C-alpha positions as CSV (number, residue, x, y, z in Angstrom):
1,M,-63.8,28.6,109.4
2,T,-62.3,25.1,110.1
3,A,-58.6,24.6,110.0
4,V,-57.6,21.3,108.3
5,P,-54.2,20.0,109.3
6,A,-51.6,19.1,106.7
7,P,-51.0,15.4,106.1
8,D,-48.9,13.8,108.8
9,S,-46.9,12.0,106.1
10,G,-45.9,15.2,104.3
11,P,-43.2,17.8,104.9
12,D,-45.7,20.3,106.6
13,A,-47.0,18.0,109.3
14,G,-48.3,20.1,112.2
15,A,-49.1,23.1,109.9
16,I,-52.6,24.1,108.7
17,W,-53.2,22.7,105.2
18,H,-56.3,24.9,104.5
19,Y,-59.3,26.5,106.1
20,G,-62.0,24.6,104.1
21,D,-61.6,26.4,100.8
22,P,-58.1,25.7,99.4
23,L,-58.8,26.9,95.9
24,G,-60.6,30.0,97.1
25,E,-57.6,30.7,99.4
26,Q,-55.3,30.4,96.3
27,R,-57.4,32.8,94.4
28,A,-57.4,35.3,97.3
29,A,-53.6,35.1,97.3
30,E,-53.6,36.4,93.8
31,T,-56.4,39.0,93.8
32,E,-56.4,40.1,97.5
33,A,-54.0,39.3,100.3
34,V,-53.5,36.3,102.6
35,F,-51.1,35.2,105.3
36,V,-49.8,31.6,105.7
37,D,-48.6,30.3,109.0
38,R,-45.3,28.6,108.3
39,S,-44.1,28.7,111.9
40,H,-43.0,25.1,111.7
41,R,-39.9,26.2,109.9
42,A,-36.7,26.3,111.9
43,V,-34.8,29.6,112.5
44,I,-31.2,29.9,113.5
45,T,-29.2,33.0,114.5
46,L,-25.5,33.7,114.2
47,T,-23.9,36.4,116.3
48,G,-20.3,37.4,116.7
49,K,-17.9,39.6,114.8
50,D,-16.7,36.7,112.5
51,R,-20.1,35.4,111.6
52,Q,-20.2,36.7,108.0
53,T,-16.7,35.7,106.9
54,W,-17.0,32.4,108.7
55,L,-20.3,31.5,107.0
56,H,-18.9,32.7,103.7
57,S,-16.1,30.1,104.0
58,I,-18.4,27.1,104.5
59,S,-21.4,27.9,102.2
60,T,-22.0,28.5,98.6
61,Q,-23.1,32.1,98.6
62,H,-21.0,35.3,98.8
63,V,-22.0,36.6,102.2
64,S,-18.7,37.9,103.7
65,D,-20.0,41.5,103.3
66,L,-23.7,41.0,103.1
67,P,-25.2,44.5,103.7
68,E,-27.5,45.4,106.5
69,G,-31.0,44.3,105.7
70,A,-30.0,42.2,102.7
71,S,-31.4,38.7,102.2
72,T,-30.3,35.8,100.0
73,E,-30.5,32.1,99.5
74,N,-27.6,29.9,100.6
75,L,-26.5,26.2,100.5
76,S,-24.3,23.7,102.3
77,L,-22.9,21.0,100.0
78,D,-21.2,17.7,100.7
79,G,-17.7,16.9,99.3
80,Q,-19.2,15.7,96.0
81,G,-21.2,18.9,95.5
82,R,-24.6,17.5,96.5
83,V,-27.0,19.7,98.4
84,E,-27.3,19.0,102.1
85,D,-28.9,22.2,103.3
86,H,-30.8,25.2,101.9
87,W,-31.8,28.3,103.8
88,I,-32.9,31.9,103.4
89,Q,-30.5,34.3,105.0
90,T,-31.0,37.8,106.3
91,E,-28.5,40.2,107.8
92,L,-30.0,42.6,110.4
93,A,-28.7,44.4,113.5
94,D,-25.5,42.5,113.9
95,T,-27.3,39.2,113.6
96,T,-27.4,36.7,110.7
97,Y,-30.8,34.9,110.5
98,L,-31.1,31.5,108.7
99,D,-34.5,29.9,108.3
100,T,-34.8,26.4,106.8
101,E,-37.0,23.3,106.6
102,P,-38.5,22.0,109.9
103,W,-36.6,18.7,109.7
104,R,-33.2,20.4,108.9
105,G,-33.1,22.8,111.8
106,E,-31.3,20.6,114.3
107,P,-28.9,19.0,111.8
108,L,-28.0,22.3,110.4
109,L,-27.4,23.9,113.8
110,S,-25.3,20.9,114.8
111,Y,-23.2,21.2,111.7
112,L,-22.7,24.9,112.2
113,R,-21.6,24.4,115.8
114,K,-19.1,21.8,114.7
115,M,-17.6,24.1,112.2
116,V,-17.0,27.1,114.6
117,F,-13.4,26.1,115.7
118,W,-11.7,29.4,116.7
119,A,-14.0,31.8,114.9
120,A,-15.9,34.4,117.0
121,V,-19.4,33.2,116.1
122,T,-22.3,31.7,118.1
123,P,-25.0,29.7,116.3
124,E,-28.2,29.4,118.3
125,A,-31.8,28.2,117.7
126,A,-34.2,31.2,117.6
127,D,-37.7,31.2,118.9
128,L,-39.1,32.9,115.9
129,A,-42.1,32.1,113.8
130,V,-42.4,32.5,110.0
131,L,-45.5,34.1,108.5
132,S,-45.7,34.3,104.7
133,L,-47.9,37.1,103.1
134,L,-49.0,36.7,99.5
135,G,-51.2,38.9,97.3
136,S,-51.6,42.0,95.2
137,L,-52.9,44.2,98.0
138,L,-50.1,44.0,100.5
139,S,-49.0,47.5,99.7
140,D,-52.4,48.9,100.9
141,R,-52.2,51.5,103.6
142,A,-54.1,49.3,106.1
143,V,-51.4,46.6,105.8
144,L,-48.5,49.0,105.9
145,D,-50.0,50.6,109.1
146,V,-50.2,47.2,110.8
147,L,-46.6,46.5,109.8
148,G,-45.5,50.0,111.0
149,L,-44.0,50.8,107.6
150,D,-44.3,53.8,105.3
151,A,-43.5,51.6,102.3
152,L,-42.6,48.0,101.5
153,P,-38.9,47.1,101.4
154,A,-37.2,46.3,98.1
155,E,-37.0,42.7,96.9
156,M,-34.7,40.5,99.0
157,A,-34.4,43.3,101.6
158,A,-35.6,43.3,105.2
159,V,-36.6,45.9,107.7
160,P,-37.1,45.5,111.5
161,L,-40.6,45.3,113.1
162,A,-41.6,47.2,116.2
163,G,-41.6,44.7,119.1
164,G,-39.0,42.4,117.5
165,G,-38.5,40.4,114.4
166,F,-38.4,41.7,110.8
167,V,-40.2,41.6,107.5
168,R,-38.5,40.9,104.2
169,R,-39.7,41.1,100.6
170,M,-39.3,38.0,98.5
171,P,-39.5,37.5,94.7
172,A,-43.0,37.3,93.3
173,P,-44.7,37.1,89.8
174,A,-45.5,40.4,88.1
175,G,-48.3,42.2,89.8
176,Q,-47.9,40.2,93.0
177,I,-46.2,40.8,96.3
178,A,-44.6,38.3,98.6
179,L,-43.5,39.1,102.2
180,E,-42.1,37.0,105.0
181,M,-42.4,38.0,108.6
182,L,-40.1,36.5,111.2
183,V,-41.6,37.4,114.6
184,P,-41.2,36.2,118.2
185,R,-43.2,32.9,118.5
186,A,-45.1,34.3,121.5
187,D,-46.4,37.1,119.4
188,C,-47.4,35.0,116.4
189,A,-51.1,34.8,117.3
190,D,-51.3,38.5,117.9
191,W,-49.7,39.3,114.6
192,Q,-52.2,37.0,112.8
193,H,-55.1,38.8,114.5
194,R,-53.8,42.2,113.5
195,L,-53.3,41.1,109.9
196,T,-56.8,39.7,109.8
197,Q,-58.2,43.1,111.1
198,A,-56.3,44.8,108.3
199,G,-58.1,42.6,105.7
200,V,-55.4,40.0,105.2
201,R,-57.2,36.6,105.3
202,P,-55.7,33.4,106.6
203,A,-54.7,30.7,104.1
204,G,-53.2,27.2,104.5
205,V,-49.8,25.9,103.5
206,W,-51.5,24.4,100.4
207,T,-51.8,28.0,99.0
208,Y,-48.1,28.7,99.6
209,E,-47.1,25.4,98.0
210,A,-49.3,25.9,94.9
211,Q,-47.7,29.3,94.2
212,R,-44.2,27.8,94.8
213,V,-44.7,24.9,92.4
214,A,-46.2,27.2,89.7
215,A,-43.1,29.4,90.1
216,K,-40.8,26.3,89.9
217,R,-39.1,27.0,93.1
218,P,-37.6,23.8,94.5
219,R,-37.9,22.7,98.1
220,L,-35.1,20.9,99.9
221,G,-35.8,17.2,100.6
222,V,-39.0,17.2,98.5
223,D,-38.0,18.4,95.1
224,T,-34.4,17.3,95.8
225,D,-32.9,14.0,96.7
226,E,-29.6,12.7,98.0
227,R,-28.0,13.1,94.5
228,T,-29.1,16.6,93.7
229,I,-26.5,19.2,92.7
230,P,-27.4,22.9,92.6
231,H,-27.4,23.2,88.8
232,E,-30.2,20.7,88.5
233,V,-32.7,22.8,90.4
234,G,-31.6,26.3,89.4
235,W,-29.9,27.3,92.6
236,I,-27.2,29.2,90.7
237,G,-26.5,32.9,90.7
238,G,-25.5,35.9,92.8
239,P,-27.2,37.2,96.0
240,G,-30.9,37.4,95.4
241,L,-30.7,35.5,92.2
242,G,-29.9,32.0,93.5
243,A,-28.0,30.2,96.2
244,V,-24.6,29.6,94.6
245,H,-22.2,32.4,93.8
246,L,-19.8,31.4,91.0
247,D,-17.1,34.0,91.7
248,K,-16.1,33.3,95.3
249,G,-13.5,31.3,97.2
250,C,-13.2,27.7,98.2
251,Y,-16.0,25.9,100.0
252,R,-16.9,22.2,100.3
253,G,-18.3,20.8,97.0
254,Q,-17.0,23.7,94.9
255,E,-15.1,21.4,92.6
256,T,-18.3,19.8,91.4
257,V,-20.0,23.2,91.0
258,A,-17.1,24.6,88.9
259,R,-16.8,21.4,86.8
260,V,-20.4,21.3,85.9
261,H,-20.5,25.1,85.2
262,N,-17.3,25.1,83.1
263,L,-17.2,21.7,81.4
264,G,-20.3,19.6,81.8
265,K,-24.0,19.6,82.0
266,P,-26.1,18.6,85.0
267,P,-27.6,15.1,84.5
268,R,-31.1,16.2,85.5
269,M,-33.4,19.2,85.2
270,L,-36.3,20.5,87.3
271,V,-39.6,20.8,85.3
272,L,-43.3,21.3,85.9
273,L,-45.5,18.4,85.1
274,H,-49.2,18.6,84.3
275,L,-51.0,15.5,85.7
276,D,-54.0,13.6,84.6
277,G,-56.7,14.7,87.1
278,S,-59.2,11.9,86.5
279,G,-57.7,9.5,89.1
280,D,-55.3,9.3,92.0
281,R,-52.3,11.6,92.4
282,P,-48.7,10.5,92.5
283,S,-46.6,10.9,95.6
284,T,-43.2,12.5,96.3
285,G,-40.5,10.1,95.2
286,D,-42.6,8.2,92.6
287,A,-40.7,7.5,89.4
288,V,-41.4,9.3,86.2
289,M,-41.5,6.8,83.4
290,A,-41.0,7.0,79.6
291,G,-41.3,4.0,77.4
292,G,-41.1,1.7,80.4
293,R,-37.9,3.3,81.7
294,A,-37.5,5.5,84.7
295,V,-36.4,9.0,83.6
296,G,-36.9,11.0,86.8
297,R,-38.7,11.4,90.1
298,V,-41.7,13.3,91.3
299,G,-41.3,16.1,93.9
300,T,-44.1,18.3,95.2
301,V,-47.6,17.4,94.0
302,V,-50.4,19.9,94.5
303,E,-53.7,21.1,93.1
304,H,-53.4,24.6,91.6
305,V,-56.5,26.8,91.2
306,D,-55.7,27.5,87.5
307,L,-53.3,24.8,86.4
308,G,-55.1,21.9,88.0
309,P,-53.0,19.0,89.4
310,V,-49.3,19.7,88.9
311,A,-46.0,18.5,90.2
312,L,-42.4,19.5,90.2
313,A,-40.1,16.7,89.0
314,L,-36.4,16.0,88.4
315,V,-36.1,14.4,85.0
316,K,-33.3,13.4,82.7
317,R,-31.8,16.5,81.1
318,G,-32.7,17.0,77.4
319,L,-36.0,15.1,77.7
320,P,-38.2,16.6,75.1
321,A,-41.4,18.3,76.3
322,D,-43.6,16.1,74.1
323,T,-42.3,12.9,75.6
324,E,-45.2,10.6,76.7
325,L,-44.7,10.2,80.5
326,T,-46.5,8.3,83.3
327,T,-46.0,8.3,87.0
328,G,-47.6,7.2,90.2
329,P,-47.1,4.0,92.3
330,D,-48.4,1.9,89.3
331,A,-47.0,4.1,86.6
332,D,-50.5,4.6,85.3
333,I,-51.0,8.4,85.8
334,A,-50.3,10.4,82.6
335,A,-48.0,13.4,82.9
336,V,-46.9,16.1,80.5
337,I,-44.0,18.5,80.8
338,D,-44.9,22.1,80.7
339,A,-42.7,23.4,77.9
340,E,-42.3,26.8,79.4
341,S,-40.8,25.2,82.5
342,L,-37.8,23.7,80.6
343,P,-34.5,25.4,81.4
344,P,-32.8,27.5,78.8
345,A,-31.0,25.7,76.0
346,D,-27.6,24.5,77.1
347,E,-24.7,26.9,76.5
348,V,-21.1,25.7,76.0
349,G,-19.2,26.6,79.2
350,A,-15.9,28.5,79.0
351,G,-13.9,25.4,80.0
352,R,-15.6,23.2,77.4
353,L,-15.2,25.8,74.7
354,A,-11.4,26.1,75.5
355,V,-11.0,22.3,75.2
356,E,-12.9,22.2,71.9
357,R,-10.7,25.0,70.5
358,L,-7.6,23.1,71.5
359,R,-8.8,20.0,69.8
360,R,-9.4,21.9,66.6
361,G,-6.1,23.5,66.8
362,V,-7.6,27.0,67.2
363,R,-5.6,29.5,69.2
């Protein structure tokens, strides 16, 4: 089994892209069980009695009283409501764990340290590795025994692992299971060996990315750009349902979040594109064109075992699914929006409805 490294130019440089059979690994992630080494992700810990209320005040999610073992997504926005950081957050044993993209670890840690002021909280880099487990057989007794569990945790919940670290359950398609293990980096190889012995086969990051794209889960800095606001990529909702809580106190960028939610519509939407597979593939950042005009940008591009070549893309909101699109460096690769990936039809926000009622003289 030969490990093929991820492209140096991509966001997973340094990770294993596949082990010689990328489509077979994807199929195993659906019908069996695989683990993906994502230890290039950055992990940060927060300790101290004020960590929850402090983080609550500077992020978009409601985490001031996040229960023991609970996990959620969270964001940091700039003053205009544009996404700067995205992380997965877990509360366990008087410690808050944040894991984020490899290239955002140091900037996020630096930002958090600058925001401490007088609060009793200590942000630190953690020497933990992330292993993602995917498949329908992860609840088998052999896997549970390796993890030292009687049963899997509930979705978006975490439990500690013997010897350090923890395992949490993530959202997954019907009939599938997704787990993430955060373990001491020194123990990562041993954990991989034990999982292999339990029948969980290794798979490359390609497999993880293919599942993520099919589920239309955006990735910071790949499916987002410097203009992205949370509404455009679906990072809206309560704990476990998104990264922005709409019923919490002030935080940087909240004005934009509230304005778009109550009065306006986000200018772009995240969709799944099916790509013409007969030639080259587009790259992240390539324009999406319609009638000779740019209407969006390409994010993650990947070959899916069932869907073929697909990509996530941020495109102009309201673009019909049957619009003839092209992309790629020369705008010569045909692309089609997956109609099922379109966001729900726009609803009139409470603020906009109130304005319209006033204009009509309705009380």
